[in-house]
C-alpha positions as CSV (number, residue, x, y, z in Angstrom):
1,X,31.8,25.6,11.0
2,X,28.5,24.6,10.6
3,X,27.1,23.4,7.0
4,X,24.0,26.6,6.2
5,X,20.7,24.1,5.1
6,X,20.1,23.7,1.7
7,X,16.5,25.4,1.1
8,X,14.5,27.5,2.6
9,X,12.6,26.9,6.5
10,X,9.0,26.4,5.2
11,X,6.9,24.6,8.2
12,X,3.5,23.4,7.0
13,X,1.5,20.1,5.9
14,X,1.1,19.5,1.9
15,X,-1.8,17.3,1.6
16,X,-1.1,16.0,-1.9
17,X,-3.3,14.0,-4.1
18,X,-1.1,11.5,-5.5
19,X,-0.9,10.4,-9.0
20,X,-0.9,6.6,-10.0
21,X,2.2,5.3,-11.5
22,X,4.1,8.4,-8.8
23,X,6.4,6.7,-6.5
24,X,5.9,8.3,-2.9
25,X,9.9,9.2,-3.1
26,X,9.1,11.0,-6.2
27,X,6.3,12.7,-5.2
28,X,8.4,14.0,-2.0
29,X,11.2,15.1,-3.9
30,X,9.0,17.3,-6.6
31,X,7.1,18.9,-3.3
32,X,10.7,19.9,-1.9
33,X,11.7,21.4,-5.1
34,X,8.4,23.1,-5.2
35,X,8.8,24.5,-2.3
36,X,12.6,25.3,-2.2
37,X,12.0,23.4,1.7
38,X,15.3,23.0,3.7
39,X,13.3,19.9,5.6
40,X,10.6,17.4,4.5
41,X,9.1,13.9,4.9
42,X,6.4,11.8,3.7
43,X,3.7,9.9,6.6
44,X,4.0,6.5,4.7
45,X,4.4,5.4,1.5
46,X,1.7,4.6,-1.2
47,X,2.5,1.9,-3.7
48,X,2.7,3.9,-7.1
49,X,-0.5,2.3,-8.2
50,X,-2.3,3.9,-5.3
51,X,-3.7,6.9,-5.6
52,X,-4.9,9.8,-3.0
53,X,-3.8,11.5,-0.3
54,X,-0.4,11.5,0.7
55,X,0.8,14.3,3.7
56,X,3.9,15.7,3.0
57,X,5.6,17.1,6.6
58,X,7.8,20.6,5.9
59,X,10.2,22.2,7.6
60,X,9.2,21.8,11.8
61,X,5.7,19.6,10.7
62,X,8.0,16.8,10.3
63,X,8.6,16.2,14.2
64,X,4.9,15.4,13.8
65,X,5.1,13.2,11.2
66,X,4.9,9.7,13.2
67,X,1.9,10.8,14.8
68,X,0.2,10.8,11.0
69,X,2.4,7.5,10.3
70,X,1.0,5.5,12.8
71,X,-3.0,6.6,11.9
72,X,-5.4,3.8,11.0
73,X,-5.7,4.6,7.2
74,X,-8.6,3.5,4.6
75,X,-8.7,2.4,1.0
76,X,-10.8,2.3,-1.8
77,X,-9.5,-0.8,-4.0
78,X,-10.5,-2.7,-6.6
79,X,-9.2,-5.6,-7.4
80,X,-9.4,-8.3,-10.7
81,X,-10.3,-11.7,-10.2
82,X,-9.1,-14.6,-11.9
83,X,-5.4,-13.7,-12.3
84,X,-2.6,-13.9,-9.8
85,X,0.7,-11.4,-10.3
86,X,4.2,-11.7,-8.7
87,X,3.9,-8.0,-7.1
88,X,0.2,-9.0,-6.5
89,X,-1.1,-5.7,-8.4
90,X,-1.0,-4.7,-12.0
91,X,2.4,-3.9,-12.4
92,X,3.3,-7.3,-11.7
93,X,3.6,-10.1,-14.4
94,X,0.9,-12.9,-14.8
95,X,1.9,-15.9,-13.3
96,X,-1.2,-17.9,-12.8
97,X,-4.9,-18.0,-14.6
98,X,-7.7,-19.6,-13.4
99,X,-12.0,-19.2,-14.2
100,X,-13.8,-17.2,-11.3
101,X,-16.3,-19.4,-10.0
102,X,-17.7,-18.2,-6.3
103,X,-20.9,-17.3,-4.8
104,X,-21.9,-14.2,-3.0
105,X,-22.4,-16.7,0.4
106,X,-18.7,-17.9,0.0
107,X,-17.6,-14.1,-0.8
108,X,-19.0,-12.6,2.2
109,X,-17.5,-16.1,4.6
110,X,-14.3,-14.9,3.2
111,X,-14.5,-11.7,3.9
112,X,-14.9,-12.0,7.0
113,X,-12.1,-13.3,7.9
114,X,-9.7,-10.2,7.4
115,X,-11.7,-8.7,9.9
116,X,-10.9,-7.7,13.3
117,X,-6.9,-8.5,14.0
118,X,-5.1,-11.3,12.3
119,X,-1.3,-11.6,11.3
120,X,-0.3,-10.6,7.8
121,X,3.2,-11.4,6.3
122,X,4.0,-8.7,4.2
123,X,4.9,-8.6,0.3
124,X,8.2,-9.4,-0.7
125,X,7.4,-6.4,-3.1
126,X,7.7,-3.8,-0.2
127,X,9.6,-0.9,1.2
128,X,10.5,-2.9,4.8
129,X,14.1,-3.0,4.8
130,X,16.1,-7.0,5.2
131,X,19.8,-6.1,6.0
132,X,19.9,-2.7,5.4
133,X,17.6,-3.3,1.9
134,X,14.5,-2.5,0.7
135,X,12.4,-6.2,-0.1
136,X,11.4,-4.7,-3.0
137,X,15.3,-5.0,-4.2
138,X,16.0,-8.8,-3.4
139,X,12.3,-9.7,-5.5
140,X,13.5,-7.7,-8.0
141,X,16.5,-10.1,-8.6
142,X,14.6,-13.3,-7.9
143,X,15.9,-13.5,-4.1
144,X,13.2,-14.3,-1.4
145,X,14.3,-13.9,2.1
146,X,12.6,-15.0,5.4
147,X,9.8,-12.2,6.6
148,X,8.1,-12.3,9.9
149,X,4.2,-12.1,9.9
150,X,2.9,-9.4,11.8
151,X,-0.1,-7.9,13.6
152,X,-2.7,-6.3,11.9
153,X,-6.3,-4.7,12.2
154,X,-9.2,-4.1,9.7
155,X,-11.3,-2.4,11.6
156,X,-14.5,-2.3,9.0
157,X,-14.0,-4.6,5.5
158,X,-17.1,-3.3,3.3
159,X,-18.2,-5.2,-0.1
160,X,-19.2,-2.4,-2.6
161,X,-19.7,-4.4,-6.1
162,X,-19.0,-6.9,-7.9
163,X,-18.8,-6.5,-12.1
164,X,-17.9,-8.9,-14.2
165,X,-14.2,-10.0,-12.9
166,X,-13.7,-6.8,-11.2
167,X,-14.4,-6.7,-7.3
168,X,-14.1,-3.3,-5.4
169,X,-13.9,-2.9,-1.3
170,X,-13.4,-0.1,1.6
171,X,-10.8,-1.2,3.7
172,X,-10.6,1.2,7.1
173,X,-7.7,-0.5,8.5
174,X,-4.4,0.2,10.8
175,X,-0.8,1.5,9.9
176,X,1.6,-1.0,8.1
177,X,-1.6,-3.5,6.4
178,X,-0.6,-4.5,2.9
179,X,-3.7,-3.9,0.7
180,X,-1.9,-5.7,-2.0
181,X,-1.7,-8.9,0.7
182,X,-5.3,-8.9,1.6
183,X,-6.4,-8.8,-2.2
184,X,-3.5,-11.7,-3.1
185,X,-4.9,-13.9,0.1
186,X,-8.6,-12.9,-0.3
187,X,-8.2,-14.7,-4.5
188,X,-6.5,-17.9,-3.3
189,X,-9.1,-17.8,-0.1
190,X,-11.9,-18.4,-3.4
191,X,-9.7,-20.3,-5.8
192,X,-9.6,-17.6,-8.5
193,X,-6.5,-15.6,-7.9
194,X,-6.3,-11.5,-7.6
195,X,-4.6,-8.8,-8.0
196,X,-5.2,-4.7,-7.1
197,X,-6.3,-2.9,-10.5
198,X,-6.9,0.2,-8.4
199,X,-5.7,1.9,-5.0
């Protein structure tokens, strides 16, 4: 006898404005419980620090989740310059502090490096899996595992503002792009280090 599915049959897409500090899976489970849905899935994890739209598919709509997962993404990111953290965001521990001293010309030059198609090595603090376990679980135990670089495309990278040691950028990119990694790499190119404080 077939098991009766838990929850009710409900189809649709919820456009959730995810709050900071909430994991994508926690948000998914809350929406699933709220609608008492028998089936639900999100369309790509956002960092707990990140805010913004997290589409959640319910019921038959989960069949279209891959299409949304494959779509381009757009982020407004603010980075703190002068500090590098182990997670490349403000949730991590500061591992290096350096003075911030660069020109607008140097910043423009380094930003241009990221535009177009490049190779990116995913962060250890990510949900990508290695031997069945998410990378962040290895990272929390102090274990670094090999990661292959992956092609990413940045269609647009726009400078918004630089106020003190806080830099804001608008980034339109392909799926699988780690904004934290872009910010960490940019900080190293500028010689001062950087990490994400708002996304």
